[in-house]
C-alpha positions as YAML, in Angstrom:
chain: A
units: angstrom
residues:
- id: 1
  name: UNK
  ca: [152.55, 70.41, 120.80]
- id: 2
  name: UNK
  ca: [152.96, 73.08, 118.02]
- id: 3
  name: UNK
  ca: [149.73, 73.63, 115.82]
- id: 4
  name: UNK
  ca: [151.88, 73.33, 112.69]
- id: 5
  name: UNK
  ca: [154.36, 70.61, 112.01]
- id: 6
  name: UNK
  ca: [157.30, 71.38, 110.30]
- id: 7
  name: UNK
  ca: [157.58, 70.01, 106.48]
- id: 8
  name: UNK
  ca: [161.38, 69.91, 107.04]
- id: 9
  name: UNK
  ca: [164.38, 68.37, 109.29]
- id: 10
  name: UNK
  ca: [166.95, 71.49, 109.65]
- id: 11
  name: UNK
  ca: [169.56, 68.99, 110.19]
- id: 12
  name: UNK
  ca: [168.86, 66.98, 107.08]
- id: 13
  name: UNK
  ca: [168.83, 69.96, 105.79]
- id: 14
  name: UNK
  ca: [171.88, 70.72, 106.87]
- id: 15
  name: UNK
  ca: [173.45, 67.93, 106.04]
- id: 16
  name: UNK
  ca: [171.90, 68.15, 102.22]
- id: 17
  name: UNK
  ca: [173.11, 71.66, 101.76]
- id: 18
  name: UNK
  ca: [177.19, 70.35, 102.98]
- id: 19
  name: UNK
  ca: [176.53, 67.45, 100.39]
- id: 20
  name: UNK
  ca: [176.14, 69.78, 97.76]
- id: 21
  name: UNK
  ca: [178.83, 71.79, 99.11]
- id: 22
  name: UNK
  ca: [181.50, 68.95, 98.54]
- id: 23
  name: UNK
  ca: [180.00, 67.23, 95.66]
- id: 24
  name: UNK
  ca: [180.19, 70.72, 93.21]
- id: 25
  name: UNK
  ca: [183.55, 71.47, 94.63]
- id: 26
  name: UNK
  ca: [184.84, 68.34, 93.84]
- id: 27
  name: UNK
  ca: [182.80, 68.94, 90.23]
- id: 28
  name: UNK
  ca: [184.37, 72.07, 89.98]
- id: 29
  name: UNK
  ca: [188.17, 71.21, 90.89]
- id: 30
  name: UNK
  ca: [187.74, 68.03, 88.16]
- id: 31
  name: UNK
  ca: [186.69, 70.57, 85.40]
- id: 32
  name: UNK
  ca: [189.53, 73.34, 86.19]
- id: 33
  name: UNK
  ca: [191.96, 70.58, 86.47]
- id: 34
  name: UNK
  ca: [190.83, 69.16, 83.21]
- id: 35
  name: UNK
  ca: [190.60, 72.46, 81.49]
- id: 36
  name: UNK
  ca: [194.20, 73.35, 82.86]
- id: 37
  name: UNK
  ca: [195.66, 70.08, 81.67]
- id: 38
  name: UNK
  ca: [194.23, 70.50, 77.93]
- id: 39
  name: UNK
  ca: [195.60, 74.21, 78.05]
- id: 40
  name: UNK
  ca: [199.41, 72.90, 78.81]
- id: 41
  name: UNK
  ca: [199.39, 69.91, 76.98]
- id: 42
  name: UNK
  ca: [198.00, 72.02, 74.05]
- id: 43
  name: UNK
  ca: [199.94, 75.40, 73.84]
- id: 44
  name: UNK
  ca: [203.67, 74.17, 75.42]
- id: 45
  name: UNK
  ca: [205.90, 71.76, 73.42]
- id: 46
  name: UNK
  ca: [206.82, 68.54, 75.40]
- id: 47
  name: UNK
  ca: [210.25, 69.48, 75.83]
- id: 48
  name: UNK
  ca: [209.35, 71.93, 77.36]
- id: 49
  name: UNK
  ca: [207.35, 70.22, 79.67]
- id: 50
  name: UNK
  ca: [209.69, 67.75, 80.56]
- id: 51
  name: UNK
  ca: [212.96, 70.41, 81.10]
- id: 52
  name: UNK
  ca: [210.61, 72.24, 83.59]
- id: 53
  name: UNK
  ca: [208.55, 69.40, 85.30]
- id: 54
  name: UNK
  ca: [208.78, 71.21, 88.48]
- id: 55
  name: UNK
  ca: [207.16, 74.36, 87.08]
- id: 56
  name: UNK
  ca: [204.84, 72.46, 85.41]
- id: 57
  name: UNK
  ca: [203.39, 70.87, 88.74]
- id: 58
  name: UNK
  ca: [203.69, 74.56, 90.26]
- id: 59
  name: UNK
  ca: [200.92, 75.40, 87.60]
- id: 60
  name: UNK
  ca: [198.88, 73.01, 88.23]
- id: 61
  name: UNK
  ca: [199.15, 73.25, 92.27]
- id: 62
  name: UNK
  ca: [198.83, 77.24, 92.06]
- id: 63
  name: UNK
  ca: [195.78, 77.10, 89.76]
- id: 64
  name: UNK
  ca: [194.20, 74.91, 92.47]
- id: 65
  name: UNK
  ca: [194.36, 77.10, 95.30]
- id: 66
  name: UNK
  ca: [192.81, 79.72, 92.68]
- id: 67
  name: UNK
  ca: [190.49, 77.65, 92.04]
- id: 68
  name: UNK
  ca: [189.58, 77.26, 95.88]
- id: 69
  name: UNK
  ca: [189.55, 80.77, 96.30]
- id: 70
  name: UNK
  ca: [186.94, 81.21, 93.28]
- id: 71
  name: UNK
  ca: [184.52, 78.08, 94.82]
- id: 72
  name: UNK
  ca: [184.68, 79.42, 98.34]
- id: 73
  name: UNK
  ca: [183.62, 82.75, 97.66]
- id: 74
  name: UNK
  ca: [180.77, 81.25, 95.50]
- id: 75
  name: UNK
  ca: [179.73, 78.50, 98.10]
- id: 76
  name: UNK
  ca: [179.59, 81.16, 100.99]
- id: 77
  name: UNK
  ca: [176.09, 81.67, 101.04]
- id: 78
  name: UNK
  ca: [175.42, 77.75, 100.85]
- id: 79
  name: UNK
  ca: [177.97, 77.42, 103.96]
- id: 80
  name: UNK
  ca: [176.05, 79.76, 105.62]
- id: 81
  name: UNK
  ca: [173.26, 78.21, 105.26]
- id: 82
  name: UNK
  ca: [174.30, 75.26, 106.28]
- id: 83
  name: UNK
  ca: [175.74, 76.65, 110.13]
- id: 84
  name: UNK
  ca: [172.27, 78.28, 110.27]
- id: 85
  name: UNK
  ca: [170.42, 74.87, 109.90]
- id: 86
  name: UNK
  ca: [173.11, 73.48, 112.72]
- id: 87
  name: UNK
  ca: [172.15, 76.07, 114.33]
- id: 88
  name: UNK
  ca: [168.54, 76.10, 114.14]
- id: 89
  name: UNK
  ca: [168.07, 72.34, 115.20]
- id: 90
  name: UNK
  ca: [170.51, 73.40, 118.49]
- id: 91
  name: UNK
  ca: [168.14, 75.95, 119.66]
- id: 92
  name: UNK
  ca: [164.99, 74.19, 118.89]
- id: 93
  name: UNK
  ca: [166.00, 70.74, 120.88]
- id: 94
  name: UNK
  ca: [168.28, 72.34, 123.36]
- id: 95
  name: UNK
  ca: [166.29, 75.95, 124.08]
- id: 96
  name: UNK
  ca: [162.90, 74.14, 124.73]
- id: 97
  name: UNK
  ca: [161.63, 75.75, 120.80]
- id: 98
  name: UNK
  ca: [159.30, 74.73, 118.64]
- id: 99
  name: UNK
  ca: [159.74, 74.85, 114.89]
...
């Protein structure tokens, strides 16, 4: 029995980090989509949007890809912490380590 009881469960901590990554990703993607939608509707005339509807959709899709690249780079430290939390729990339970 360890002398000091751990103050958190690494597996619950990992799920919390994963939930943070997903929630912030969805929030940022929604904000970026809304800003792109407002820009397209305010700066492009309706006739141009209707005439080039496929290009308008492509603008949103390419923008979403660019936003995902930015978000993935921003949340990389949280993803590393998520993976390390799982590894910490695995080694503690399977290799007999004490946390």
